[in-house]
C-alpha positions in Angstrom: 188.4 32.2 -104.8 186.4 30.0 -102.6 188.4 29.2 -99.6 188.2 25.9 -97.6 185.6 26.2 -94.9 183.9 29.2 -96.5 180.1 29.3 -97.1 178.6 30.0 -100.5 175.2 31.5 -100.4 172.8 31.3 -103.4 170.7 34.4 -103.4 167.6 35.1 -105.4 166.4 38.8 -105.7 163.0 39.9 -107.0 163.9 42.2 -109.9 160.6 44.2 -109.4 161.3 45.4 -105.9 164.8 44.2 -104.9 163.4 42.0 -102.0 165.4 38.9 -101.2 163.4 35.8 -102.1 165.9 33.1 -101.1 169.1 32.8 -99.1 170.4 29.3 -99.4 173.8 28.3 -97.9 175.6 25.8 -100.1 178.8 23.9 -99.7 180.9 23.5 -102.8 180.2 19.8 -102.9 176.5 20.5 -102.9 176.8 23.1 -105.7 179.0 20.8 -107.8 176.7 17.8 -107.4 173.6 19.8 -108.2 175.3 21.3 -111.3 176.2 17.9 -112.7 172.5 17.1 -113.2 171.5 17.8 -116.7 168.7 20.3 -117.1 166.6 21.3 -120.1 167.3 24.7 -121.5 164.7 27.0 -122.9 165.5 25.9 -126.4 164.9 22.2 -125.5 168.5 21.1 -125.4 170.1 19.5 -122.4 172.8 21.4 -120.6 175.1 21.0 -117.5 176.6 23.5 -115.2 180.4 23.2 -115.0 181.5 24.6 -111.7 185.2 24.9 -112.7 184.3 26.9 -115.8 181.9 29.2 -113.9 184.4 29.7 -111.0 187.0 30.8 -113.6 184.5 33.3 -115.0 183.9 34.7 -111.4 187.7 34.9 -110.9 188.1 36.9 -114.1 185.2 39.2 -113.1 186.6 39.9 -109.7 190.1 40.5 -111.1 188.7 43.2 -113.4 186.5 44.7 -110.7 189.3 45.1 -108.2 191.1 47.6 -110.4 188.1 50.0 -110.4 188.0 52.9 -108.0 185.9 52.3 -104.8 182.3 53.2 -105.3 178.8 52.0 -105.9 178.2 49.8 -109.0 175.4 47.6 -110.3 176.4 44.4 -112.0 173.9 42.9 -114.4 173.7 39.6 -116.3 171.0 37.9 -118.2 170.6 35.2 -120.9 171.0 37.7 -123.7 174.4 38.9 -122.4 175.9 35.4 -122.7 179.3 35.2 -121.1 179.4 39.0 -120.6 178.1 41.3 -117.8 177.0 44.9 -117.7 178.5 47.2 -115.2 176.7 50.4 -114.3 178.2 53.2 -112.2 176.5 56.3 -110.8 175.8 59.2 -113.2 178.4 62.0 -113.0 177.5 64.8 -110.6 174.7 62.6 -109.1 174.3 61.9 -105.4 175.2 58.2 -105.8 171.5 57.2 -106.1 171.1 57.8 -109.9 172.4 55.3 -112.4 172.5 55.6 -116.2 171.0 52.3 -117.2 171.1 52.9 -121.0 
């Protein structure tokens, strides 16, 4: 999934206007080291990022996406969705710019 010598880029997007707020190139070693530092979750408990687990999730996601027909999609994830993502596709008969977000 992440090939040797490839560059991983952390991207932050402003949800209000879609502007890029941050583009940060990261090597896998940097991402792994950063993830091993415990951080306090919103509920007060300490948690760690496990890169192997998360990369497995990304692999599963990409495996499912590659069987879909070519097109424009929006992939959404938030804390409420837990380990799941929402996938939106253009509304039928639309011009490709209208998405049913309900």
